[in-house]
C-alpha positions as CSV (number, residue, x, y, z in Angstrom):
1,M,-15.3,15.6,-1.6
2,K,-18.0,12.9,-1.7
3,P,-16.1,9.6,-2.1
4,K,-19.4,7.7,-1.8
5,T,-20.2,8.8,-5.3
6,V,-17.1,7.1,-6.7
7,A,-16.3,3.4,-7.5
8,I,-13.3,1.3,-8.6
9,V,-14.4,-0.4,-11.8
10,G,-11.0,-1.7,-13.1
11,A,-8.1,-3.3,-11.2
12,A,-5.1,-5.3,-12.3
13,E,-1.5,-6.0,-11.6
14,T,1.2,-6.5,-14.2
15,T,1.1,-9.7,-16.2
16,E,4.1,-10.9,-14.3
17,L,5.4,-10.2,-10.8
18,G,8.9,-10.8,-9.4
19,T,11.8,-10.5,-11.8
20,I,10.9,-8.9,-15.2
21,P,14.1,-7.9,-17.0
22,N,12.5,-7.6,-20.4
23,L,10.3,-4.6,-19.4
24,S,11.3,-1.1,-18.5
25,Q,9.7,0.8,-15.6
26,L,7.5,2.8,-18.1
27,Q,6.5,-0.5,-19.8
28,L,5.4,-1.9,-16.5
29,H,3.1,1.1,-16.0
30,A,1.7,0.4,-19.5
31,D,1.3,-3.3,-18.9
32,A,-0.7,-2.7,-15.7
33,A,-2.8,0.0,-17.4
34,L,-3.7,-2.2,-20.3
35,N,-4.6,-5.1,-18.0
36,A,-6.8,-2.8,-15.9
37,L,-8.5,-1.4,-19.0
38,E,-9.3,-5.0,-20.2
39,D,-10.6,-5.7,-16.7
40,A,-13.0,-2.7,-17.0
41,G,-13.9,-3.3,-20.6
42,L,-12.6,0.2,-21.5
43,K,-10.4,1.7,-24.2
44,L,-7.5,4.2,-23.7
45,S,-9.8,6.8,-25.4
46,D,-12.2,6.4,-22.5
47,I,-9.7,7.7,-20.0
48,D,-9.7,11.5,-19.2
49,G,-7.8,11.5,-15.9
50,V,-4.3,10.1,-15.2
51,A,-2.5,9.8,-11.8
52,T,0.8,8.1,-11.2
53,A,4.0,8.1,-9.1
54,G,7.5,7.0,-9.8
55,E,7.1,8.0,-13.4
56,V,5.7,11.5,-14.0
57,P,2.2,11.5,-15.5
58,T,3.4,13.2,-18.6
59,N,5.5,10.2,-19.5
60,V,2.7,7.7,-18.8
61,A,0.0,9.7,-20.6
62,F,2.3,10.2,-23.7
63,Y,3.4,6.6,-23.8
64,L,-0.3,5.3,-23.6
65,G,-1.6,8.0,-26.0
66,I,-3.9,9.6,-23.5
67,T,-4.7,13.4,-23.4
68,P,-6.2,13.8,-20.0
69,K,-8.4,16.6,-18.6
70,W,-7.1,16.0,-15.1
71,V,-3.6,14.9,-13.9
72,D,-2.1,14.1,-10.5
73,G,1.6,13.4,-10.0
74,T,1.6,13.4,-6.2
75,S,4.7,11.4,-5.1
76,V,5.1,10.9,-1.4
77,G,6.5,7.4,-1.4
78,G,4.7,4.0,-1.2
79,C,1.3,5.4,-0.2
80,S,1.1,7.8,-3.2
81,F,-1.5,5.6,-4.8
82,M,-3.8,5.9,-1.8
83,L,-3.6,9.6,-2.2
84,H,-4.3,9.3,-5.9
85,V,-7.5,7.4,-5.2
86,R,-8.5,10.1,-2.8
87,H,-7.7,12.9,-5.2
88,A,-9.3,11.1,-8.1
89,A,-12.5,10.7,-6.1
90,A,-12.6,14.4,-5.5
91,A,-11.9,15.2,-9.1
92,I,-14.7,12.8,-10.3
93,A,-17.2,14.1,-7.7
94,S,-16.5,17.7,-8.7
95,G,-16.8,17.1,-12.4
96,L,-13.2,17.7,-13.4
97,C,-13.1,14.3,-15.2
98,E,-15.1,11.2,-15.6
99,T,-12.8,8.2,-15.7
100,V,-9.4,8.1,-14.0
101,L,-6.5,5.7,-14.6
102,I,-4.0,5.3,-11.7
103,T,-0.9,3.5,-12.7
104,H,2.1,2.0,-10.9
105,G,5.2,0.3,-12.3
106,E,8.6,-0.3,-10.8
107,S,11.7,-2.2,-12.0
108,G,12.8,-2.5,-8.4
109,R,15.0,-5.6,-8.9
110,S,16.0,-5.4,-12.6
111,R,16.4,-1.6,-12.6
112,V,15.4,-1.3,-16.2
113,G,14.6,2.3,-17.2
114,T,14.1,3.4,-13.7
115,S,13.5,7.0,-12.5
116,N,12.9,8.4,-9.1
117,A,11.0,11.6,-8.2
118,W,12.5,11.8,-4.7
119,P,14.9,14.7,-4.3
120,R,18.5,13.7,-4.1
121,G,21.8,15.5,-3.7
122,K,23.9,17.1,-1.0
123,S,21.4,19.9,-0.4
124,T,18.5,17.7,0.7
125,L,17.4,17.7,4.4
126,S,18.3,14.1,4.8
127,A,21.7,14.5,3.2
128,Q,22.5,17.4,5.6
129,F,21.1,16.1,8.8
130,E,20.8,12.3,8.8
131,T,23.1,10.8,6.2
132,P,26.3,11.9,8.0
133,F,25.2,9.9,11.0
134,G,24.5,6.7,9.1
135,A,20.8,6.9,8.4
136,V,21.1,6.3,4.7
137,A,18.5,3.7,3.7
138,P,15.2,2.3,4.8
139,P,16.6,-0.5,7.1
140,S,18.9,1.9,9.0
141,M,16.2,4.6,9.1
142,F,13.3,2.5,10.3
143,T,15.4,1.1,13.1
144,I,15.3,4.4,15.0
145,P,11.6,4.4,15.8
146,V,11.2,0.6,16.4
147,L,14.1,0.6,18.9
148,R,12.3,3.2,20.9
149,Y,9.1,1.3,20.6
150,M,10.9,-1.9,21.9
151,K,12.3,0.1,24.8
152,D,9.0,1.8,25.8
153,Y,6.6,-1.1,25.3
154,G,8.7,-4.2,25.7
155,L,8.3,-5.4,22.1
156,T,10.3,-8.6,21.9
157,H,12.3,-10.0,19.0
158,K,10.0,-13.0,18.9
159,Q,6.9,-10.8,18.6
160,L,8.5,-8.8,15.8
161,A,9.4,-12.1,14.0
162,M,5.8,-13.3,14.4
163,V,4.6,-10.6,12.0
164,A,6.7,-12.1,9.2
165,V,5.5,-15.6,10.1
166,V,1.8,-14.7,9.8
167,Q,2.4,-12.8,6.5
168,R,4.0,-16.0,5.1
169,E,0.9,-18.0,6.2
170,W,-1.2,-15.7,4.0
171,A,1.3,-15.9,1.2
172,A,1.2,-19.7,1.2
173,K,-2.4,-19.3,0.0
174,N,-1.5,-17.0,-2.9
175,P,-0.1,-18.6,-6.1
176,R,1.3,-15.2,-7.2
177,A,3.3,-14.7,-4.0
178,S,7.1,-14.5,-4.3
179,F,7.6,-16.7,-1.2
180,R,5.1,-19.3,-0.1
181,D,7.1,-21.8,2.0
182,P,6.2,-21.8,5.7
183,I,8.6,-20.1,8.1
184,T,8.9,-20.2,11.9
185,V,9.9,-17.5,14.4
186,E,13.2,-19.4,14.7
187,D,13.7,-19.1,10.9
188,V,13.1,-15.4,11.1
189,L,15.5,-14.9,14.0
190,D,18.2,-17.1,12.3
191,S,18.1,-15.1,9.0
192,S,20.8,-12.6,8.3
193,M,21.0,-9.5,10.3
194,I,20.4,-6.5,8.0
195,A,20.2,-3.5,10.4
196,Y,19.5,-4.2,14.1
197,P,16.8,-5.3,15.0
198,F,15.7,-6.2,11.5
199,R,16.7,-9.5,10.0
200,K,16.3,-10.4,6.4
201,L,12.9,-12.1,6.8
202,Q,11.6,-8.9,8.5
203,C,12.5,-6.7,5.5
204,C,10.5,-6.3,2.3
205,L,11.2,-8.1,-0.9
206,V,12.8,-6.3,-3.9
207,T,10.9,-7.1,-7.0
208,D,9.6,-5.9,-10.4
209,G,6.0,-5.2,-11.1
210,G,3.1,-2.8,-10.9
211,G,-0.6,-2.3,-11.0
212,A,-3.4,0.0,-12.1
213,L,-6.8,1.1,-11.0
214,I,-9.7,2.7,-12.9
215,L,-12.2,4.9,-11.0
216,T,-15.5,6.5,-12.2
217,S,-18.8,7.6,-10.7
218,A,-20.8,5.1,-8.8
219,E,-23.7,6.0,-11.1
220,R,-21.8,4.7,-14.1
221,A,-20.2,1.8,-12.2
222,K,-23.1,-0.6,-12.7
223,D,-22.5,-0.6,-16.4
224,F,-19.1,-2.2,-16.1
225,P,-18.3,-6.0,-16.4
226,Q,-16.7,-6.3,-12.9
227,K,-18.4,-6.0,-9.6
228,P,-18.0,-2.3,-8.5
229,V,-16.0,-1.5,-5.4
230,Y,-17.3,1.7,-3.8
231,L,-15.2,4.2,-1.8
232,L,-16.6,4.9,1.6
233,G,-13.9,7.1,3.1
234,T,-10.4,8.4,2.5
235,G,-7.6,10.1,4.4
236,E,-4.1,11.5,3.9
237,S,-1.4,13.3,5.7
238,V,2.4,13.9,6.0
239,E,4.6,14.5,9.0
240,T,8.4,14.8,8.3
241,P,10.9,13.7,5.7
242,L,13.4,13.2,8.5
243,I,12.9,10.0,10.6
244,S,14.8,11.7,13.4
245,Q,12.2,14.5,13.6
246,M,9.1,12.3,14.3
247,E,6.9,13.8,17.0
248,D,6.8,10.4,18.7
249,F,9.0,7.4,17.7
250,T,6.3,5.0,18.9
251,S,3.5,6.4,16.8
252,S,3.0,8.0,13.4
253,K,1.2,11.3,13.4
254,A,0.5,10.9,9.6
255,F,-1.1,7.5,10.3
256,R,-3.3,8.9,13.0
257,V,-4.5,11.9,11.0
258,S,-5.1,9.9,7.8
259,G,-6.8,7.0,9.5
260,K,-9.1,9.2,11.6
261,K,-10.2,11.2,8.6
262,A,-11.0,8.0,6.6
263,F,-13.0,6.5,9.4
264,E,-14.9,9.7,10.1
265,E,-15.7,10.1,6.4
266,S,-16.9,6.5,6.0
267,G,-19.0,6.6,9.1
268,I,-17.9,3.1,10.1
269,S,-16.6,1.7,13.4
270,H,-13.6,-0.6,13.8
271,S,-16.0,-3.6,14.4
272,D,-17.4,-3.0,10.9
273,V,-14.0,-3.8,9.2
274,D,-13.9,-7.3,7.7
275,H,-10.5,-7.0,6.0
276,L,-7.4,-4.9,6.6
277,M,-4.3,-4.1,4.6
278,I,-1.5,-2.4,6.4
279,Y,1.7,-1.6,4.4
280,D,4.4,-3.9,5.7
281,A,7.7,-2.9,4.1
282,F,9.2,-3.9,7.5
283,A,7.8,-6.0,10.2
284,H,7.0,-3.2,12.7
285,L,4.7,-1.3,10.4
286,P,1.6,-3.5,11.0
287,I,2.1,-3.0,14.7
288,Y,2.1,0.8,14.3
289,G,-0.8,0.7,11.9
290,L,-3.0,-1.4,14.2
291,E,-2.4,1.0,17.0
292,D,-2.5,4.3,15.1
293,L,-5.7,3.3,13.3
294,G,-7.3,2.5,16.6
295,F,-7.7,-1.3,16.3
296,C,-5.4,-1.9,19.3
297,E,-4.4,0.0,22.4
298,R,-0.9,1.5,22.4
299,G,1.7,-1.2,23.1
300,S,-0.7,-4.1,22.5
301,A,-0.6,-4.7,18.8
302,A,2.4,-7.1,18.8
303,E,0.6,-9.4,21.3
304,Y,-2.6,-9.1,19.2
305,I,-0.7,-10.4,16.2
306,S,1.1,-13.1,18.2
307,A,-2.3,-14.3,19.4
308,R,-3.1,-15.0,15.7
309,N,-5.9,-12.4,15.5
310,T,-4.7,-11.3,12.1
311,A,-3.7,-14.7,10.8
312,P,-5.8,-17.1,8.7
313,G,-8.9,-17.9,10.8
314,G,-8.4,-14.8,13.0
315,E,-10.9,-12.1,13.8
316,L,-9.2,-9.4,11.7
317,P,-7.7,-10.9,8.5
318,M,-4.8,-8.6,7.6
319,N,-2.4,-8.5,4.6
320,T,-4.1,-11.5,3.0
321,N,-2.0,-11.4,-0.1
322,G,1.2,-12.1,1.9
323,G,2.2,-8.4,2.1
324,G,5.4,-6.7,1.2
325,L,7.3,-9.3,3.3
326,S,6.2,-12.3,1.2
327,Y,3.9,-11.3,-1.7
328,M,5.8,-8.6,-3.5
329,H,7.4,-5.2,-3.0
330,S,8.9,-3.3,-5.9
331,G,9.7,-0.2,-3.8
332,M,6.3,1.5,-3.6
333,Y,3.9,-1.2,-2.2
334,G,0.7,0.8,-1.8
335,M,-0.7,-0.2,-5.2
336,Y,-0.5,-3.9,-4.3
337,A,-2.3,-3.4,-1.0
338,L,-5.1,-1.6,-2.9
339,Q,-5.3,-4.4,-5.4
340,E,-5.8,-7.0,-2.7
341,S,-8.6,-4.9,-1.0
342,V,-10.3,-4.7,-4.4
343,R,-10.0,-8.4,-4.9
344,Q,-11.4,-9.1,-1.5
345,M,-14.4,-6.8,-2.1
346,R,-15.0,-8.5,-5.5
347,G,-14.9,-11.9,-3.8
348,I,-12.0,-13.2,-6.0
349,A,-9.0,-13.1,-3.8
350,A,-6.7,-16.1,-3.5
351,A,-7.3,-16.2,0.3
352,Q,-10.9,-14.8,0.1
353,I,-12.5,-13.7,3.4
354,E,-16.0,-15.1,3.5
355,N,-18.8,-12.4,3.5
356,A,-16.3,-9.6,3.6
357,K,-18.1,-6.3,3.0
358,I,-15.7,-3.6,4.2
359,S,-12.0,-3.4,3.6
360,V,-9.5,-0.8,4.9
361,T,-6.2,-0.2,3.1
362,H,-3.6,1.8,4.9
363,G,-0.2,2.9,3.5
364,V,3.0,4.6,4.5
365,G,5.2,6.8,2.4
366,G,8.9,7.1,3.1
367,M,9.9,6.4,6.6
368,F,6.7,7.5,8.4
369,A,6.9,10.6,6.2
370,A,3.4,10.2,4.7
371,S,0.2,8.2,4.9
372,G,-2.9,7.4,3.0
373,T,-6.0,5.4,4.1
374,I,-8.9,4.1,1.9
375,V,-12.1,2.5,3.1
376,M,-13.9,0.3,0.5
377,T,-17.1,-1.6,0.4
378,N,-18.8,-4.0,-2.1
379,E,-22.3,-3.0,-1.0
380,E,-24.2,-0.7,-3.4
381,L,-24.5,2.8,-2.1
């Protein structure tokens, strides 16, 4: 694959974000797709590749009236869309298709016309080996690794709370964010306990919404109305569907593999990164991401965040849309992280980072089950 030959030429979220009871999940996919097409100045007939998760691509393509030459229905959780970007880049570079539409839509709050591709039932691995012991939902599953991390590295409740505080500072700059009012460490620690050690303000939002991206060759990208965002490097990996079977509770193998591949492919160093998005469904994920991607030494990321290095004005702006903790989180957050990286590279983000040239977007799927990493740039290749 040669990702440097591919660019993002269309990007948009659904018209509304938050609570959208008048649109089904499939309609949210369509709304995002039409907005992205308008952004790119394209018609549905221009699309010959479709990728999506949550809804199967057959449904999305049929609903939109697209007959694609290339299809990807990879569904590994919230980072599926990072993998779609990677797969689409490979497909375009190898001539399998020319213009790929990647869609996301989720009625996470209103639950209108929802479907789920994740396997369910008594025969699944989780149902057999984890559910009987109480690990039945993200809050009670993600607690297992973070408690080990707290024990091994001395992560404090205040440091964990600071992640949410910083995310809210970014959200305050974003008119589309679900929550914009400032919060303090004390506010976080006083919020309702959900599953120890996570309190309400350390857990992701539950919203409706979606987004879409359009990719094509870098050669064609100059002909589009929006500033192209070029792919520098990509990575992906999976580890285990069972949180109890992680190789190391204090580090994600999938994060390490995905991130390493993306950095190697892009040929950049950590000091080259101007902007970073790390999937933050729960407050500990940016800590793991900073360390597993190599921005911080093991055990030091919480202090790095507490020292305001990732906050507005810090040396490494991270999750500048407000993240899954304050911006929006419909269930699979990866698309929204990608959208913010594109906005930053286009120079149109609500909290725009001055002179940003390289953005890294890193996602998680399931409970450390999968990972995808995308490196973007706004500099012509």
